[in-house]
N, C-alpha and C positions, 0 to 999 in steps of 0.2 A: 632803345637806349639812346641812340644818337638824336632822335627827335626830342627827347626830354632834355638832353644837354643843350640843344639848339634853343629850346624854350627858355632855359635859364639865361642863355646869352641874350635872347631877344626880349626877356622879361615878360613872357607870355604865361602869366600866373594861372589864368583860367585853364590853359592846356595842361599845366602840371597837375592841377587839382583833378581835372577830368580824366587824366590817364592814370590815376590811382585806382587800384582795385577796390571795389565796393566794401570788401572785408576790412580794409584799413583806412578808407577815406575819412571816416569820422575822426581819426587821430591827426589829420593834417592840420598843421599850424600855418595857415595862410599868411599871417602877418610876418612870421619868421622867414618864410619863403620870399615874400616881397622885399623884406629888409636885406636878405642875403643877395638877392638879384640886384638890388639898387646899389649896394655897397661893394659889389665885386666886378672886376674886369676879367672876363674869362679869357684864358690863354690857350687852351687846347684840351682835347680829350684823347686818352689812350685806352683802348680796350686791352686789358691784360689777359683775360681768359673768358671762355664761354663754355658753359655746360648745357647741353640740350638746347632748346630754343630754336630748333630748325623747323622746316616746313611741316614735318609730320608730328611735331611736339605741341603740347598744350601748356607747358611750363618750361622755365629755363632760368639759368643764373648767369649774370654778367658781372665780371670783376673789372673795374675801371679805375682810372686815375684822371681826375679833372683838375687841371692847374688853373689858378686864378690869382689875381692881386686883390688883397682885401682893402678896406677903406684907408688903412695906414700905408698902403703901398707895398706891403710885404708879400712876397711870392709864397703861395700856399698850394698844397695838393690835397684834394679830397679823394681818398682811396676807399672804395666800397665794393662789397659783394652784394649785388641786388638780385632779388627774386622777382620774376615776372610770371604772369599767367595770361594765357590767351582766352578771351571771352568774345564770342560772336565774331571771330576773325581779327580781333584787335588786341595787341599786346598791352597789358596793364601792369604798372609797378605795384608790387605787393608790399615789400619791405626790404631792408638791407642792413648789413652789418659793416661797421667801419673796420678796415683792415689796419691793424697796428703793426709797426715795424717789429721784426723778430727780435728776441732778446739778444741774440748775437750781434745784430746790427746796432742795437741801442748801446751795448756795452763797449763796442769798438770806438776808440777815440780817433777822430779824423786828424789828418796831418794839417799843419798850419795853412797850407795852400789848397786843401781840399774844399769842395763846396760844403757850406754849413748844413748839418743835418736838419736844421729847423726849416729848410726849404726857402730861405730868404733870398737866395740867388747870390749871396755874398760869400767870400772866402771865409773859412772858419776863423782865421786870425782876426778878421775885421768884424766879426759878428759875435757869436756865443763864446768863442775861444779867446776874445780880446780882453 
């Protein structure tokens, strides 16, 4: 997982494609990956949770948040639960599901001085609440 994040940061598109599992590699949109890498400034990776994926496992799930600034300079967070499979000793990305905020979190209105829930990095009153 960390090596794939680093590949995004370093714009190593070949590595990202090569570390896709063969079962899902045909669906890889190389142009979209290149565009996202080119237009993003990566800010950090947080591993939220891991299921399996240890030395004795052949599959695993990693939930992560990757923070970045998009082409407009807005701070964004990509939150995903990714499935991986080990083939010939090498971990490969199979697919993933985007993690959406819980409904309780979406319905709560932030205070004026709270961070904006759109992840812009601004206070709510200066962003979506203004």
